[in-house]
FIRO-316591 format. One record per residue (C-alpha): x, y, z; residue in one letter; residue number from 1. Coordinates in pm, whole numbers, always signed. Each point is the difference from the previous one (the first is absolute). Layout:
N
[atom [X Y Z] 'A' NUM]
...
***
This chain:
420
[atom [+897 -695 -512] 'M' 1]
[atom [+317 -42 -205] 'N' 2]
[atom [-129 -264 -245] 'D' 3]
[atom [+8 +246 -291] 'L' 4]
[atom [+305 +191 -121] 'V' 5]
[atom [-8 +253 -281] 'R' 6]
[atom [+321 +74 -183] 'F' 7]
[atom [+91 +216 -298] 'A' 8]
[atom [+290 -38 -241] 'T' 9]
[atom [+185 +302 -132] 'A' 10]
[atom [+321 +87 -182] 'G' 11]
[atom [+132 +118 -335] 'S' 12]
[atom [-126 -118 -337] 'V' 13]
[atom [+116 -356 -79] 'D' 14]
[atom [+136 -70 +348] 'D' 15]
[atom [-213 -316 +7] 'G' 16]
[atom [-302 +89 +215] 'K' 17]
[atom [-256 -193 -207] 'S' 18]
[atom [+237 -296 -37] 'T' 19]
[atom [+51 -7 +377] 'L' 20]
[atom [-375 -16 +66] 'I' 21]
[atom [-40 -263 -268] 'G' 22]
[atom [+275 -203 +164] 'R' 23]
[atom [-166 +33 +342] 'L' 24]
[atom [-331 -121 -142] 'L' 25]
[atom [+166 -283 -194] 'Y' 26]
[atom [+232 -131 +271] 'D' 27]
[atom [-265 +27 +274] 'S' 28]
[atom [-233 -207 -224] 'K' 29]
[atom [-262 +276 -1] 'S' 30]
[atom [-81 -13 -373] 'L' 31]
[atom [-298 -152 -173] 'F' 32]
[atom [+87 -239 -281] 'D' 33]
[atom [-164 +220 -264] 'D' 34]
[atom [+205 +302 +114] 'N' 35]
[atom [+324 -192 -38] 'L' 36]
[atom [-102 -154 -331] 'E' 37]
[atom [-86 +343 -140] 'S' 38]
[atom [+338 +144 +103] 'V' 39]
[atom [+186 -298 -142] 'E' 40]
[atom [-189 +31 -330] 'R' 41]
[atom [+72 +373 -37] 'V' 42]
[atom [+368 -59 +85] 'S' 43]
[atom [+23 -268 -271] 'R' 44]
[atom [-174 +221 -255] 'E' 45]
[atom [+254 +275 +64] 'R' 46]
[atom [+287 -245 -43] 'G' 47]
[atom [+121 +23 +362] 'D' 48]
[atom [+214 -290 +120] 'D' 49]
[atom [-149 +37 +350] 'Y' 50]
[atom [-342 +60 +156] 'T' 51]
[atom [-36 +376 +46] 'D' 52]
[atom [-158 +19 +347] 'L' 53]
[atom [-33 +378 -31] 'A' 54]
[atom [-301 -63 -225] 'L' 55]
[atom [-193 -110 +309] 'L' 56]
[atom [-18 +362 +113] 'T' 57]
[atom [+61 +203 -316] 'D' 58]
[atom [-362 -39 -104] 'G' 59]
[atom [-49 +310 -212] 'L' 60]
[atom [+78 -29 -371] 'R' 61]
[atom [+191 +328 +11] 'A' 62]
[atom [+219 -140 +277] 'E' 63]
[atom [+81 -313 -200] 'R' 64]
[atom [+86 +203 -307] 'E' 65]
[atom [+226 +240 +193] 'Q' 66]
[atom [+133 -255 +247] 'G' 67]
[atom [-77 +227 +295] 'I' 68]
[atom [-271 +19 +265] 'T' 69]
[atom [-220 +311 -31] 'I' 70]
[atom [-294 -87 +222] 'D' 71]
[atom [-30 -150 +348] 'V' 72]
[atom [-58 -375 -34] 'A' 73]
[atom [-137 -174 +309] 'Y' 74]
[atom [+51 -369 +64] 'R' 75]
[atom [-105 -222 +289] 'Y' 76]
[atom [+166 -311 +135] 'F' 77]
[atom [+29 -192 +323] 'A' 78]
[atom [+239 -231 +181] 'T' 79]
[atom [-83 -222 +297] 'P' 80]
[atom [+120 +282 +224] 'R' 81]
[atom [-143 +315 -160] 'R' 82]
[atom [-216 +164 -265] 'K' 83]
[atom [+151 +265 -225] 'F' 84]
[atom [-124 +280 -223] 'I' 85]
[atom [+267 +115 -246] 'V' 86]
[atom [+3 +334 -179] 'A' 87]
[atom [+235 +6 -300] 'D' 88]
[atom [+60 +372 -46] 'T' 89]
[atom [+159 +188 -293] 'P' 90]
[atom [+368 +79 -8] 'G' 91]
[atom [+4 +284 -253] 'H' 92]
[atom [+4 +354 +142] 'V' 93]
[atom [-300 +82 -220] 'Q' 94]
[atom [-214 -233 +213] 'Y' 95]
[atom [+106 +114 +347] 'T' 96]
[atom [-365 +65 +85] 'R' 97]
[atom [-77 -368 -64] 'N' 98]
[atom [+275 -101 +239] 'M' 99]
[atom [-153 +227 +266] 'V' 100]
[atom [-335 -171 -52] 'T' 101]
[atom [+145 -350 +31] 'G' 102]
[atom [+215 +71 +307] 'A' 103]
[atom [-254 +210 +192] 'S' 104]
[atom [-148 -306 +175] 'T' 105]
[atom [+312 -220 +7] 'A' 106]
[atom [+153 -153 +312] 'D' 107]
[atom [+325 -66 -186] 'V' 108]
[atom [+174 +163 -296] 'A' 109]
[atom [+237 -209 -210] 'L' 110]
[atom [+242 +218 -195] 'I' 111]
[atom [+192 -179 -272] 'L' 112]
[atom [+343 +106 -121] 'V' 113]
[atom [+182 -145 -301] 'D' 114]
[atom [+330 -133 +133] 'A' 115]
[atom [+176 +120 -317] 'R' 116]
[atom [-125 +359 +30] 'K' 117]
[atom [-13 +59 +375] 'G' 118]
[atom [-217 +257 +180] 'V' 119]
[atom [-175 +221 -255] 'S' 120]
[atom [-203 +320 +8] 'E' 121]
[atom [-319 -208 +7] 'Q' 122]
[atom [+132 -213 +288] 'S' 123]
[atom [+39 +316 +209] 'R' 124]
[atom [-333 +138 -122] 'R' 125]
[atom [-188 -313 +101] 'H' 126]
[atom [+175 -21 +337] 'A' 127]
[atom [-103 +359 +68] 'F' 128]
[atom [-359 -72 -105] 'L' 129]
[atom [-13 -311 +220] 'A' 130]
[atom [+120 +210 +292] 'S' 131]
[atom [-245 +280 -78] 'L' 132]
[atom [-288 -249 -24] 'L' 133]
[atom [+88 -145 +338] 'G' 134]
[atom [+75 -352 -123] 'V' 135]
[atom [+135 -161 +320] 'P' 136]
[atom [+232 -260 -156] 'H' 137]
[atom [+234 +34 -297] 'L' 138]
[atom [+205 -269 -171] 'V' 139]
[atom [+268 +79 -257] 'L' 140]
[atom [+32 -289 -244] 'L' 141]
[atom [+323 +2 -199] 'V' 142]
[atom [-123 -188 -307] 'N' 143]
[atom [+179 -166 -292] 'K' 144]
[atom [+283 -123 +219] 'M' 145]
[atom [+55 -275 -260] 'D' 146]
[atom [+118 +269 -243] 'L' 147]
[atom [+279 +116 +236] 'V' 148]
[atom [+122 -354 +79] 'D' 149]
[atom [-167 +0 +344] 'W' 150]
[atom [+261 +251 +123] 'D' 151]
[atom [-38 +77 +372] 'E' 152]
[atom [+194 +324 -36] 'Q' 153]
[atom [-246 +133 -260] 'V' 154]
[atom [-291 -73 +234] 'F' 155]
[atom [+170 +154 +302] 'Q' 156]
[atom [+97 +316 -189] 'S' 157]
[atom [-360 +57 -117] 'I' 158]
[atom [-137 -74 +348] 'A' 159]
[atom [+240 +250 +160] 'D' 160]
[atom [-87 +274 -250] 'E' 161]
[atom [-373 -50 +46] 'F' 162]
[atom [+29 -16 +380] 'A' 163]
[atom [+182 +335 -4] 'S' 164]
[atom [-287 +162 -193] 'F' 165]
[atom [-270 -174 +207] 'A' 166]
[atom [+151 +133 +324] 'S' 167]
[atom [-140 +341 -97] 'R' 168]
[atom [-354 -138 -29] 'L' 169]
[atom [-258 -122 +251] 'R' 170]
[atom [+51 -372 -60] 'I' 171]
[atom [-44 -211 +312] 'H' 172]
[atom [+88 -344 -136] 'D' 173]
[atom [+241 -54 -290] 'L' 174]
[atom [+126 -334 -132] 'A' 175]
[atom [+226 -100 -291] 'F' 176]
[atom [-30 -321 -205] 'I' 177]
[atom [+202 -98 -313] 'P' 178]
[atom [-220 -185 -252] 'V' 179]
[atom [-34 -125 -355] 'S' 180]
[atom [-368 +29 -83] 'A' 181]
[atom [+47 -171 -337] 'L' 182]
[atom [+165 -308 +148] 'Q' 183]
[atom [-173 +7 +338] 'G' 184]
[atom [+304 +39 +224] 'D' 185]
[atom [-93 +127 +350] 'N' 186]
[atom [-360 +64 -107] 'V' 187]
[atom [-172 -302 +153] 'V' 188]
[atom [+296 -232 +60] 'E' 189]
[atom [+344 +86 +133] 'R' 190]
[atom [+258 +39 -276] 'S' 191]
[atom [+286 -247 -30] 'A' 192]
[atom [+178 +256 -219] 'N' 193]
[atom [+34 +252 +284] 'M' 194]
[atom [+120 -194 +308] 'P' 195]
[atom [+146 +323 +136] 'W' 196]
[atom [-355 +138 +62] 'F' 197]
[atom [-125 -122 +337] 'H' 198]
[atom [-339 +174 +1] 'G' 199]
[atom [-341 -139 -90] 'S' 200]
[atom [-136 -33 -353] 'P' 201]
[atom [-271 +251 -89] 'L' 202]
[atom [-309 -213 +60] 'L' 203]
[atom [+124 -115 +341] 'H' 204]
[atom [+68 +363 +91] 'H' 205]
[atom [-352 +104 -104] 'L' 206]
[atom [-160 -293 +182] 'E' 207]
[atom [+170 +82 +330] 'H' 208]
[atom [-18 +379 -11] 'L' 209]
[atom [-178 +137 +308] 'H' 210]
[atom [-266 +240 -130] 'V' 211]
[atom [-267 -12 +273] 'A' 212]
[atom [+174 +272 +203] 'S' 213]
[atom [+5 +231 -304] 'D' 214]
[atom [-374 +59 +30] 'R' 215]
[atom [-131 +268 +235] 'N' 216]
[atom [-212 -188 +254] 'L' 217]
[atom [-12 +284 +252] 'V' 218]
[atom [-182 +293 -165] 'D' 219]
[atom [-356 -104 -87] 'V' 220]
[atom [-102 +146 -337] 'R' 221]
[atom [-315 -127 -173] 'F' 222]
[atom [-111 +216 -297] 'P' 223]
[atom [-369 -63 -71] 'V' 224]
[atom [-51 -106 -360] 'Q' 225]
[atom [-369 -88 -3] 'Y' 226]
[atom [-300 +13 +235] 'V' 227]
[atom [-208 -318 -6] 'I' 228]
[atom [-373 +51 +64] 'R' 229]
[atom [-209 -301 -110] 'P' 230]
[atom [-350 +86 -120] 'Q' 231]
[atom [-172 -315 +124] 'S' 232]
[atom [-246 +35 +290] 'A' 233]
[atom [+181 -252 +222] 'E' 234]
[atom [+331 +189 -37] 'A' 235]
[atom [-125 +356 +16] 'R' 236]
[atom [+205 +73 +315] 'D' 237]
[atom [+323 -127 -155] 'Y' 238]
[atom [+268 +262 -65] 'R' 239]
[atom [+349 -116 -88] 'G' 240]
[atom [+308 +189 -112] 'F' 241]
[atom [+211 -179 -259] 'A' 242]
[atom [+364 +68 -75] 'G' 243]
[atom [+358 -125 +17] 'T' 244]
[atom [+196 +28 +323] 'V' 245]
[atom [+288 +238 -71] 'A' 246]
[atom [+179 -56 +330] 'S' 247]
[atom [-53 -107 +358] 'G' 248]
[atom [-213 -281 +141] 'V' 249]
[atom [-378 +23 +44] 'L' 250]
[atom [-194 -221 +243] 'K' 251]
[atom [-364 -14 +115] 'P' 252]
[atom [-34 +202 +320] 'G' 253]
[atom [+267 +256 -97] 'D' 254]
[atom [-79 +368 +48] 'R' 255]
[atom [+38 +194 -323] 'V' 256]
[atom [-36 +352 -129] 'S' 257]
[atom [-134 +109 -339] 'V' 258]
[atom [+148 +285 -204] 'L' 259]
[atom [-93 +268 -91] 'P' 260]
[atom [-293 +4 +248] 'S' 261]
[atom [+205 -107 +301] 'G' 262]
[atom [-286 -214 +136] 'F' 263]
[atom [+103 -304 +203] 'E' 264]
[atom [-151 -348 +16] 'S' 265]
[atom [+89 -364 +57] 'M' 266]
[atom [+55 -271 -260] 'I' 267]
[atom [-297 -237 +26] 'A' 268]
[atom [+124 -256 -253] 'S' 269]
[atom [+240 -54 -290] 'I' 270]
[atom [-92 -212 -301] 'E' 271]
[atom [+236 -141 -259] 'G' 272]
[atom [-79 -171 -333] 'P' 273]
[atom [-78 -328 +181] 'S' 274]
[atom [-184 +139 +302] 'G' 275]
[atom [+82 +159 +339] 'P' 276]
[atom [+366 +39 +97] 'V' 277]
[atom [+160 +61 +339] 'D' 278]
[atom [+241 +263 -130] 'E' 279]
[atom [+90 +187 -319] 'A' 280]
[atom [+346 +113 -106] 'Y' 281]
[atom [+163 +127 -323] 'P' 282]
[atom [-69 -71 -277] 'P' 283]
[atom [-330 -172 +88] 'M' 284]
[atom [-323 +118 -165] 'S' 285]
[atom [-280 -5 +256] 'V' 286]
[atom [-333 +149 +103] 'V' 287]
[atom [-1 +177 +338] 'V' 288]
[atom [-322 +51 +197] 'R' 289]
[atom [-19 +254 +283] 'L' 290]
[atom [-210 -9 +314] 'A' 291]
[atom [-140 +352 -58] 'D' 292]
[atom [-184 +159 -292] 'E' 293]
[atom [+257 +243 -142] 'I' 294]
[atom [-26 +177 -333] 'D' 295]
[atom [+298 -138 -191] 'I' 296]
[atom [+59 +13 -376] 'S' 297]
[atom [+265 -92 -256] 'R' 298]
[atom [+322 +190 +63] 'G' 299]
[atom [-39 +8 +380] 'D' 300]
[atom [+263 -171 +212] 'L' 301]
[atom [-27 -219 +311] 'I' 302]
[atom [+291 +21 +246] 'C' 303]
[atom [+75 -11 +374] 'R' 304]
[atom [-135 +289 +215] 'P' 305]
[atom [+348 +102 +119] 'H' 306]
[atom [+201 -107 -303] 'N' 307]
[atom [-136 +194 -296] 'A' 308]
[atom [+177 +106 -319] 'P' 309]
[atom [+68 +365 -73] 'T' 310]
[atom [-295 +191 -144] 'T' 311]
[atom [+129 +260 -245] 'T' 312]
[atom [-54 +176 -330] 'Q' 313]
[atom [+371 +76 -48] 'N' 314]
[atom [+202 -280 -152] 'L' 315]
[atom [+379 -22 -25] 'D' 316]
[atom [+96 -292 -222] 'A' 317]
[atom [+252 -164 -229] 'Q' 318]
[atom [-169 -42 -338] 'I' 319]
[atom [+88 -217 -299] 'C' 320]
[atom [-145 +172 -307] 'W' 321]
[atom [-158 -235 -256] 'M' 322]
[atom [-148 +228 -265] 'D' 323]
[atom [+179 +37 -333] 'E' 324]
[atom [-240 +269 -124] 'R' 325]
[atom [+50 +274 +257] 'A' 326]
[atom [+239 +59 +293] 'P' 327]
[atom [-101 +59 +360] 'L' 328]
[atom [+23 +372 +70] 'T' 329]
[atom [-118 +228 +285] 'P' 330]
[atom [-356 +126 -37] 'G' 331]
[atom [-137 -311 -171] 'K' 332]
[atom [-301 -178 +151] 'V' 333]
[atom [-51 -376 -4] 'Y' 334]
[atom [-239 -255 +144] 'A' 335]
[atom [+170 -178 +290] 'L' 336]
[atom [-85 -348 +127] 'K' 337]
[atom [+119 -89 +349] 'H' 338]
[atom [-109 -343 +130] 'T' 339]
[atom [-375 +3 -84] 'T' 340]
[atom [-38 +378 +18] 'R' 341]
[atom [-1 +244 -293] 'W' 342]
[atom [+85 +370 +10] 'A' 343]
[atom [+130 +268 -234] 'R' 344]
[atom [+358 +113 +52] 'A' 345]
[atom [+193 +305 -113] 'K' 346]
[atom [+378 -10 -41] 'V' 347]
[atom [+131 +289 +207] 'T' 348]
[atom [+375 -54 -28] 'E' 349]
[atom [+273 -219 -148] 'V' 350]
[atom [+276 -16 +263] 'D' 351]
[atom [+257 -193 -200] 'Y' 352]
[atom [+56 -268 -264] 'R' 353]
[atom [+218 -303 +80] 'V' 354]
[atom [+277 -126 -228] 'D' 355]
[atom [-45 -370 +69] 'V' 356]
[atom [+356 -82 -111] 'N' 357]
[atom [+184 +240 +229] 'T' 358]
[atom [-285 +64 +249] 'L' 359]
[atom [+64 +372 -52] 'H' 360]
[atom [-298 +226 +76] 'R' 361]
[atom [-54 +265 -265] 'D' 362]
[atom [-167 +277 +200] 'Q' 363]
[atom [-20 +223 -308] 'E' 364]
[atom [-252 -237 -162] 'A' 365]
[atom [-348 +143 -59] 'T' 366]
[atom [-168 -305 -157] 'S' 367]
[atom [+12 -379 -29] 'L' 368]
[atom [+1 -175 -339] 'G' 369]
[atom [-76 -359 -94] 'L' 370]
[atom [+165 -252 +240] 'N' 371]
[atom [+158 +277 +207] 'E' 372]
[atom [-21 -3 +380] 'I' 373]
[atom [-9 +297 +232] 'G' 374]
[atom [-138 +148 +318] 'R' 375]
[atom [-326 +188 -45] 'V' 376]
[atom [-250 +182 +219] 'R' 377]
[atom [-374 -18 -62] 'L' 378]
[atom [-317 +146 +149] 'R' 379]
[atom [-318 -210 -7] 'T' 380]
[atom [-363 +114 -6] 'T' 381]
[atom [-92 -219 +298] 'Q' 382]
[atom [+190 -154 +291] 'P' 383]
[atom [+174 -334 -46] 'L' 384]
[atom [+99 -247 +274] 'F' 385]
[atom [+367 -69 -59] 'V' 386]
[atom [+315 -158 +144] 'D' 387]
[atom [+360 +29 -120] 'P' 388]
[atom [+69 -255 -273] 'Y' 389]
[atom [+289 -136 +207] 'S' 390]
[atom [-253 -106 +266] 'E' 391]
[atom [-292 -108 -219] 'N' 392]
[atom [+24 -72 -374] 'R' 393]
[atom [-380 +17 -40] 'T' 394]
[atom [-98 +318 +187] 'T' 395]
[atom [+333 +155 -100] 'G' 396]
[atom [-55 -21 -375] 'S' 397]
[atom [-230 +148 -263] 'F' 398]
[atom [-42 +38 -374] 'I' 399]
[atom [-69 +308 -211] 'L' 400]
[atom [-250 -25 -284] 'V' 401]
[atom [-47 +236 -295] 'D' 402]
[atom [-361 +118 +26] 'E' 403]
[atom [-35 +44 -375] 'T' 404]
[atom [+132 -336 -121] 'T' 405]
[atom [-49 -203 +321] 'N' 406]
[atom [+358 -131 -35] 'R' 407]
[atom [+221 -63 +300] 'T' 408]
[atom [+283 +254 -35] 'V' 409]
[atom [+190 -24 +328] 'G' 410]
[atom [+67 -217 +304] 'A' 411]
[atom [+80 +166 +330] 'G' 412]
[atom [+161 -109 +330] 'M' 413]
[atom [-55 +223 +302] 'L' 414]
[atom [+299 +118 +199] 'T' 415]
[atom [+9 +32 +377] 'A' 416]
[atom [-68 +375 -26] 'S' 417]
[atom [-321 -46 -201] 'H' 418]
[atom [-210 +206 +239] 'G' 419]
[atom [+241 +292 +28] 'A' 420]
***
């Protein structure tokens, strides 16, 4: 269950995020020959005296021209021990919404800090966002140690400052690693230049990180995405419910309840992409068949009879606002997507706006602008089946969509008082 680990990189502009990922791919021998040849050719054409590994992730022309990452670049690689999905997220404050997108599904957040500059405003911003998004593991990478003569005191000073700020956040696992992404020190192999550091290099840390316990395997939540009803005569009695397991473990023979109807039944069988399976757990995509004929449609949710989510139309959430055209203000109505269920939602109140640098709550705020984060109350047109985000990142999150343009304008995380 812990074969796959998702991690996101974050940090200020030019702290070396793309170079770090390039170094991971290069040193772990996860590159195709044509990828490497292309990067080497571009580096030569630009007159670089080294192979710019950042080009492996900075795929957009605008990024190469500006030398910064502005979109979320995903890369995949594997070692004998684990498979990885990497999200290279933007460092500039203008693209905070992209960082939220990349880190929303991450098991680990890697925050890079330039050893010459120390902890910056963006370092604190990204640590706060990682905490808000419920990323269970965080690693602070003090990069460019070669430019400060591998000084242990510089590393320790930055680690202490960041640890002091992180103590005010909900971060359950925090590690510190000094690296040089450009030269490869402490990325895949232990650095001979920093004998004073007794921890593991980054790849070893990622390979041995225990992530299985981070997933909620207790509360069964299975949002129905699609109802499968074959039209052939021999399969006319077949009715399957397809979706992705959000949390919990499903097995044939289990008693389940269906929301919003409340009807109960028993799981007759579970089918995966390759045929029947004995159990389903997150994030498996499966088809569930029930023993009884129950009217179930997209947006319904299968759970345990005595362990159901809260059913409510009142939402209390932290929202990251992503729309540059108009702010979020009370009275506005948006389309809201929660798991596989759609509703319309009206903003009833803005409680406060968070200053992500000081963590101060501005309770005088009446709106949220682009990339701002605050606590907001909403009222939906139909009941939703929700859990606090801290307990379930799937049933505890939603997006807001502008009904006129069909653009995603906000991402929300439900607080524990969502039903109040």
